[in-house]
C-alpha positions as CSV (number, residue, x, y, z in Angstrom):
1,X,88.8,24.9,79.2
2,X,91.7,27.4,79.6
3,X,91.4,31.0,80.9
4,X,93.8,33.6,82.0
5,X,96.4,30.5,82.5
6,X,94.4,28.4,84.6
7,X,92.9,25.0,83.3
8,X,89.6,23.7,84.3
9,X,88.2,20.4,83.7
10,X,85.9,18.0,85.7
11,X,87.1,14.4,86.5
12,X,86.7,11.4,88.3
13,X,83.7,9.2,89.4
14,X,81.9,12.0,91.5
15,X,82.2,14.7,88.7
16,X,85.0,16.8,90.5
17,X,85.6,20.2,88.9
18,X,89.2,20.9,89.1
19,X,91.5,24.4,88.4
20,X,95.5,23.6,87.5
21,X,98.1,26.0,86.7
22,X,98.2,25.6,82.9
23,X,101.9,26.3,82.9
24,X,102.7,23.9,85.6
25,X,100.1,21.4,86.3
26,X,100.0,22.3,90.2
27,X,96.5,21.8,91.1
28,X,95.0,25.4,92.3
29,X,91.5,23.9,93.8
30,X,89.2,20.9,93.5
31,X,85.2,21.2,94.0
32,X,84.0,17.8,95.0
33,X,80.3,17.5,95.6
34,X,78.8,14.7,98.0
35,X,75.2,13.8,96.5
36,X,75.0,10.2,97.8
37,X,72.2,8.2,96.9
38,X,70.6,10.9,94.4
39,X,74.2,10.3,92.3
40,X,74.1,6.8,92.4
41,X,70.7,6.8,90.7
42,X,71.5,9.2,88.3
43,X,71.1,8.3,84.4
44,X,74.2,10.3,83.6
45,X,77.2,9.1,85.7
46,X,81.1,9.8,85.4
47,X,83.0,12.9,84.8
48,X,81.2,14.4,82.1
49,X,82.0,16.6,79.3
50,X,83.0,19.7,80.8
51,X,82.1,22.9,82.4
52,X,81.5,26.6,81.5
53,X,83.6,29.9,82.1
54,X,81.9,33.4,82.1
55,X,83.5,36.5,83.1
56,X,81.8,40.5,83.5
57,X,85.1,41.7,82.4
58,X,85.6,43.2,85.6
59,X,87.1,40.7,88.0
60,X,84.1,38.4,88.6
61,X,84.9,35.0,87.0
62,X,82.7,32.1,87.3
63,X,82.9,28.2,86.5
64,X,79.6,26.7,85.7
65,X,78.9,23.0,85.5
66,X,75.9,20.0,86.2
67,X,76.8,17.7,88.9
68,X,75.9,13.9,88.3
69,X,72.9,14.3,90.9
70,X,71.5,17.2,88.7
71,X,72.7,20.5,90.2
72,X,73.8,23.3,88.4
73,X,76.9,24.6,90.5
74,X,78.4,28.4,90.5
75,X,81.9,28.3,91.6
76,X,84.3,31.2,91.9
77,X,87.0,30.5,88.9
78,X,89.8,32.0,91.6
79,X,89.1,29.9,94.4
80,X,86.7,27.3,93.6
81,X,84.2,28.6,96.4
82,X,80.4,28.5,95.5
83,X,79.2,31.9,94.5
84,X,77.0,32.8,97.3
85,X,74.8,35.4,95.2
86,X,74.0,32.6,93.0
87,X,70.9,30.1,93.5
88,X,71.4,28.9,97.4
89,X,75.3,29.1,98.2
90,X,76.1,28.3,94.6
91,X,73.5,25.8,93.9
92,X,70.5,25.2,92.0
93,X,68.7,22.1,92.3
94,X,67.7,21.3,88.6
95,X,65.1,18.6,90.1
96,X,63.2,21.7,91.3
97,X,61.0,24.4,89.1
98,X,61.1,22.4,86.2
99,X,56.9,22.4,85.5
100,X,56.8,19.1,86.4
101,X,56.6,16.8,89.6
102,X,59.9,14.6,90.0
103,X,61.2,12.5,92.8
104,X,64.6,14.3,93.8
105,X,66.3,11.2,94.2
106,X,65.0,8.7,91.6
107,X,64.1,11.0,88.8
108,X,65.3,9.8,85.5
109,X,67.1,12.8,84.6
110,X,70.8,14.0,84.5
111,X,72.9,16.3,82.4
112,X,76.5,15.6,81.5
113,X,77.2,18.0,78.6
114,X,78.5,21.3,79.5
115,X,76.2,24.6,80.2
116,X,75.7,26.8,77.4
117,X,76.7,30.6,78.2
118,X,75.8,33.5,76.0
119,X,74.5,37.3,76.6
120,X,74.7,36.3,80.6
121,X,72.5,33.6,80.4
122,X,72.8,29.6,81.2
123,X,71.4,27.3,79.2
124,X,70.7,23.6,80.4
125,X,69.3,20.6,78.8
126,X,68.2,17.4,80.2
127,X,69.3,13.7,79.6
128,X,67.2,10.6,80.7
129,X,68.5,6.9,79.9
130,X,68.6,5.5,76.7
131,X,64.8,5.8,75.2
132,X,65.4,2.4,73.8
133,X,64.7,0.9,77.3
134,X,62.3,3.3,79.1
135,X,60.4,2.0,82.1
136,X,57.6,3.6,81.4
137,X,56.4,6.2,78.6
138,X,55.2,8.6,80.8
139,X,58.8,9.4,81.9
140,X,60.3,12.4,83.2
141,X,60.3,15.1,80.3
142,X,63.4,17.1,79.1
143,X,62.6,20.3,79.1
144,X,65.2,23.1,78.4
145,X,65.9,26.0,80.7
146,X,67.7,29.1,80.6
147,X,69.0,31.4,84.1
148,X,70.4,34.3,85.1
149,X,74.1,33.7,85.4
150,X,75.1,35.9,88.1
151,X,71.9,35.0,90.4
152,X,70.7,31.5,89.1
153,X,67.4,32.9,88.7
154,X,64.9,30.7,86.3
155,X,64.7,33.4,83.4
156,X,62.5,30.7,80.8
157,X,61.8,27.2,80.3
158,X,60.9,25.5,76.9
159,X,58.7,22.6,76.9
160,X,60.1,20.1,74.6
161,X,56.9,18.2,75.0
162,X,54.3,20.9,74.4
163,X,51.5,21.5,77.3
164,X,48.0,22.0,76.1
165,X,47.2,25.5,74.2
166,X,51.2,25.4,73.2
167,X,52.5,25.7,69.8
168,X,52.8,21.9,68.7
169,X,50.5,20.5,71.0
170,X,47.9,19.5,68.3
171,X,50.6,17.4,66.6
172,X,50.2,14.9,69.6
173,X,46.9,13.0,68.5
174,X,46.5,11.5,72.4
175,X,47.9,14.7,74.1
176,X,50.8,15.1,76.3
177,X,49.6,14.5,79.6
178,X,51.7,10.7,79.6
179,X,54.8,10.9,77.7
180,X,58.4,11.7,78.5
181,X,61.7,12.2,77.4
182,X,62.1,14.8,74.4
183,X,65.3,16.1,76.1
184,X,68.1,17.6,74.6
185,X,71.1,16.0,76.1
186,X,74.2,17.2,73.8
187,X,75.9,20.2,73.8
188,X,73.6,23.2,73.2
189,X,75.0,26.3,70.9
190,X,74.0,29.7,71.3
191,X,74.6,32.5,68.4
192,X,74.8,36.1,70.9
193,X,75.0,38.2,67.8
194,X,71.5,36.8,66.8
195,X,70.4,36.4,70.7
196,X,69.5,32.4,70.1
197,X,70.0,29.0,71.5
198,X,69.8,26.4,69.3
199,X,68.4,23.2,70.6
200,X,68.6,19.4,69.5
201,X,65.6,17.6,70.6
202,X,65.7,13.8,70.8
203,X,62.8,11.2,70.9
204,X,59.7,11.2,72.8
205,X,59.5,7.7,74.8
206,X,60.0,5.3,73.3
207,X,62.8,4.9,70.7
208,X,61.0,1.9,68.7
209,X,57.6,2.3,70.1
210,X,55.2,4.8,68.9
211,X,51.8,3.7,69.9
212,X,51.6,6.1,73.0
213,X,52.3,9.4,70.7
214,X,50.4,9.0,67.4
215,X,51.0,11.9,65.5
216,X,53.8,13.9,64.3
217,X,54.8,14.8,67.6
218,X,56.8,18.1,68.0
219,X,59.3,18.7,69.1
220,X,60.7,15.4,69.0
221,X,63.8,14.8,66.6
222,X,63.9,18.7,65.8
223,X,66.1,21.7,65.8
224,X,64.7,24.3,67.3
225,X,65.7,27.8,67.8
226,X,64.8,29.6,71.0
227,X,65.2,33.4,72.3
228,X,68.3,33.8,74.5
229,X,66.7,35.5,77.0
230,X,62.8,34.6,77.0
231,X,63.1,31.2,75.5
232,X,60.3,31.9,73.2
233,X,60.6,29.6,69.8
234,X,61.9,32.0,67.3
235,X,61.7,28.8,64.6
236,X,61.9,24.9,64.3
237,X,62.8,22.1,61.9
238,X,61.4,18.6,62.6
239,X,63.9,16.2,60.8
240,X,61.9,12.8,61.3
241,X,58.1,13.2,61.9
242,X,57.1,10.5,64.5
243,X,60.5,9.1,64.4
244,X,60.9,5.1,65.4
245,X,64.8,4.4,64.7
246,X,66.2,6.8,67.4
247,X,68.3,8.9,64.8
248,X,69.0,11.2,68.0
249,X,68.9,15.2,66.8
250,X,71.2,15.8,69.3
C-alpha cells in the first residue's frame, strides 16, 4: 500500500506494521504488537494480507489493521504511534462487544484480511479454523462489524447466523443457539457511492456435516449487501442452500 511517497505493509511472524520510504526503502517506523499466548493460539497466523489507509484530507492520516490476536489497531501513518482517540490507546479488542461470549485467549477467531474502509467506516470480518475439522459445531460465530474510523466505536454488527426474531432465522429448522462459523474471512468489498458493504459468508459448522443445521441456513454461502453506516441488510443472494462441499463464497 503506497500513499504520499510511503509504502505500508504487514510483515513477519508477529504481523508487524511497517512503513518505509517508497523511493529509498528506508524504514520510517515499525509497530510490533506483543500478544503472547493469545497470538500463539490464534487460528490465523503469519504476516496477514495487509493493512488499510485513511485520511480526512486535512492532515489526519491513519493506518488500520488486525493483529494475529484479533485486535483492530489504528496508527498514525506518519509516526506509527497508536492513535489515542481510537478505542483504548489506539486499539479495539475484537473479542469484546461481539454479541457472544468468548475466551479472550483461546477463542477460535481471528482475521488476516485487510479492514475495508469506506465513508469513514471500518468493516471487519472474522475467520476461524477451517470448517472441515471443527472441534465443535457450537463454535465461535463469524459476525461482521462496522466501526467509526475516528473513534473506534462500534457502529453496527451483522449476525451472519441470525438470532431469534431476525430475518433468516426461520431457515434454521433446529434454531441457531448452538452453531458457529459462518464468517467472512476474505477481503470485504465496499461501494461508497451506494453506501454498501458486500459480505461473502462461508458455511456454518461444519463444512461436510449438516446434521446440526437442518434447513437452508441463511446466511451460509451467501453474498450479503449491508448498509455501510447501519449494517442493515439491503439484499442477499444465497448461492447454495445447506451447503456440504465447502465451496467458500469468500
